[in-house]
N, C-alpha and C positions, 0 to 999 in steps of 0.2 A: 894549951888550947890552939886549935888550928885557926889560922888567919882567914877571914872572909875573902871570897873571890872578888877580884877587882870589878867594879861596875863597868859595863860596856857603854861608852858614850852614845847618846841618841843623835843620829845624823840630823843636821839642820841645814837649811838653805838649799842650794842647788844640788847638794850631795844626797838629798832625800829621794829615794826611788818613787816614781809615780805608779800608782796602782791602776790597772785597766778598769774602765767603767763599762759595765754591761747594761744593755737596754733591751726591752722586749718589743717585737714587731707589733704594729697596730693591727692585730688580727680582726677585730670587729670592723674597723673601717674598710679593710680589704674585702671582707665578706659583703658589706653593704654595697660596695661598688660592683661586685660580681652579680648580686641579685638585681641591681639596677640595670646592668648590661643585659642580663637574661630577659628581663621584662621588656626592654626595648626591642630585642630580637623577636620575641613572641608577638609584640604589637605589630612589627613590620610584616611578619608572616601572615598574621590575621588580616591585615589590610590588603596584602597581595591576594589572599584567598578570596576576600570579599569582592575585590575588583575583578578577579577572574570569573567569579560566579555571575556578577552583573553583566560582564561582557558575553559570557556564554548564553545567558538568558536573552540578551538583546540580539544575538546571532541566530536564534531559532525563528523559523518562519512557518506560517500555516499554509499547507498545500493540499491538493486533492489526492485522495487515495480511493482504492476500489473496496467497496463494502462487501461485495459478494461476487462470485464468479459470473462473468458475462461472456457468452460465446461470441465469436466473430460474426459481424453482421447485425447484431441486435442493437437497437436504439437504447441509449442510456436514459435511465429514469433517476429520480431523486433517491430512490432506495438503493441504487447501485453505487452511489458516491458518498463518501464521508470526508471529514476534515481531519488531517493529521498535522502534527507539529514536529518538525525535524530541524536539525542543525543546518545552517546555510552551507552549501557545498557547491563550488563551481563545477564539479564533475557531474552534478545532478541537475536536471532541468524539469522537475515536476511542475504541473500547472498550479498557479497560485489559487488559494481558496476563493479569491474574488471572482474567478472565472466559472464558478459552479453553475450559475444560471445559463451561461453561454454554451456550456457543453451538453446540457440536457437536450435530448433528441438526436444528438450526433451518434453515429454508429461506430462500434468497435471494429477496427481494421484487423485486429488479431484477438485471440482469446485472452481475456483479462482475468487475472487471478486475484482472489481475495487478499487484502492487506498489501497489495502492491501499489506503488505510487503511480499516479496517472500522468502519462506523458502526452504531449501534443502529437507525437509521431504514432501513437496508438489509436488515434481517432481519424476518421475520414468523413468528409462532407456527405458522401454517398456510401452505399454499402460495398461498392466494387463488384456487386453481383446484380445484374439485371437492372442497372440504373436507367437504361434506355428502353426498358420494357414495362408493360403493365404489371402491377403487383396485386395479388389477391390473397387474403387471409383465409385459410381453410381450417376449420375445427375438426381435428382428427381424434376419434375415440379409440379405445383399445381394439385392436384387431383390424383397424383400417390403415395401418402403416407399420413398417418394421419397427419393433419395439426398441427404442433407445439407440437407433443406428443412424438416423437422419442428422446431417450436419450441413451448415452453410456451404453452398457450392455443389452439393449433390444434384445430379440430374435425376428427376423422377417423372413417372407417368401418372397424371391425375386421371384415374379410370372412373368412368361413370358407372355406378351400381344401380340395380333395379330399384324402382320406387317402393317404399314401404307398403306392404299389403298387396303388391301387384301379383296377380295370378295368371295373367295372360302371357303367352309366349310371344314376345315381339323381338324385332331385330336388336333393340337395345339390350334385351335380356340375354340373347344368345351370342351376340357379337358386340360387346360394350365398346363405346368410343373412348378414346383417351386423348389427353392433351399433354404435349411435352412441356415440362416446366423445370425451373431451377430453384432449389431451396435458398431463400435469402436468410431466414432466421427461424428458430424453433423456440417457442416459449417453454417455461417450466411447466411440468404437469400439474393439473389441479387435483383436487381431492379424489376425483374419480379416475385420474390417470390420463385424461384428455389433454391434448396440447394444441396450440394454434401454430400452424406452419405457414409462414409467409412465402408465397410462391411468385416467381417472376415468369410471365408468359409473353408470347408474341402479341403485338398489338392486334386486337380483334378477338382474341381468345378470352380476354378478361371477363366480359359480360357473361359468356356461357359458363365459364368456370365458377364465377360468383353465384350464378343462379343455382347450379347443381350443388355447390357447397352449402348454400342456405337451406337446401332440402335434405342435407345430410347424405347426399348420394355420391360422395367422392371417397375413393380409396387410393392410397399412394403406393406406387411400386418403384422402388429405387433401382436405377440402372447400375450396371457394374461400374465401379469407380475407375477401372482401367480403360473404360471405353472412351 
């Protein structure tokens, strides 16, 4: 019989090798910290966004804007002005909404365009046209003035036309008189196409022009603009 292999002695004491101990990383705890950090970042972003929105809203101001086209020289009415809300900008100087009442009746120094902001520099206390002269409003029907060509500043002759139903040949009929005037403003046409033309005339000519205009005996002739 073969003899059994000798037994290997089991190491004891300090001669026994130490086996490495493995541990797993706390995955769940790290994930919780990541989620918490992300939530904090999102909360900060939302807070900043809300603050920006509040500041932006507080920076918006109400100002005056042009509701419809207004020709130069025409007095402003409530229908010509509207309220707009814009961001405050040091480069812009529109009139505040609180000034709406004070600008009514003032005249446009230049042509105002719809949806534009209203600036103080666009308004004048007077018209700049015939402020030192008498002014007369003349109702002009179709055929009594050049269609659509009259503009503030135009020089026109207010020509006296024969009285309605007149059959006699008089000096007024054959050689009509005329008054030199300057167009201050032209209203929008009414349903029939008639307009009111505000004319500036020399002192003393106003009553005569007003009398003839009330009788519908005025026709307007525009002088050459190069004159």
